[in-house]
C-alpha atoms as one frame of an Amber mdcrd trajectory, in Angstrom:
protein
 -35.478-169.747 115.559 -35.647-167.684 118.706 -35.839-169.728 121.870 -38.678
-168.811 124.223 -36.310-169.091 127.185 -34.288-165.983 128.132 -30.657-166.272
 127.037 -29.437-166.003 130.634 -31.342-169.194 131.502 -30.065-171.217 128.543
 -27.490-173.983 128.915 -24.314-173.769 126.872 -25.473-176.400 124.374 -28.780
-174.600 123.759 -27.048-171.271 123.376 -24.419-172.597 120.992 -27.017-174.390
 118.844 -29.070-171.212 118.504 -25.921-169.213 117.741 -25.115-171.648 114.923
 -28.640-171.197 113.557 -28.273-167.408 113.701 -24.965-167.560 111.813 -26.515
-169.811 109.154 -29.467-167.433 108.804 -27.150-164.442 108.451 -25.114-166.248
 105.802 -28.209-166.900 103.705 -29.177-164.204 101.240 -32.380-162.304 100.733
 -33.014-161.165 104.289 -34.326-157.650 104.935 -31.814-155.355 106.626 -33.859
-154.932 109.815 -34.148-158.711 110.216 -30.406-159.122 109.629 -29.665-156.503
 112.274 -31.978-158.217 114.766 -30.300-161.552 114.055 -26.863-159.988 114.480
 -27.865-158.489 117.844 -29.267-161.835 118.989 -26.080-163.546 117.856 -23.940
-161.095 119.816 -25.960-161.769 122.977 -25.712-165.515 122.433 -21.950-165.314
 121.849 -21.458-163.289 125.054 -23.484-165.852 127.016 -21.446-168.748 125.560
 -18.219-166.970 126.504 -19.487-166.325 130.024 -20.497-169.955 130.516 -17.104
-171.141 129.255 -15.303-168.755 131.612 -17.319-170.082 134.543 -16.532-173.663
 133.557 -12.828-172.860 133.251 -12.831-171.208 136.673 -14.535-174.267 138.160
 -11.916-176.576 136.624  -9.119-174.376 137.966 -10.702-174.407 141.424 -11.049
-178.184 141.325  -7.444-178.569 140.199  -6.353-176.276 143.021  -8.270-178.365
 145.532  -6.724-181.551 144.187  -3.236-180.057 144.340  -3.772-178.848 147.923
  -5.089-182.243 149.042  -2.178-184.067 147.390   0.486-181.801 148.919
């Protein structure tokens, strides 16, 4: 399940897909506690990266909208 690429280098779509896989794995039963904890930690890192990428995208959209408003004024 774990991607060989560091999380920081993953695109949003890759990160989100792996996060979904982690959630599905955590929801399944019969996992040893240490594996569940490792999955949870990975999921937290993936979720933080997704949030960061979304924040950057939102900032970019706001900047573009600001540029459009300034040009149209």
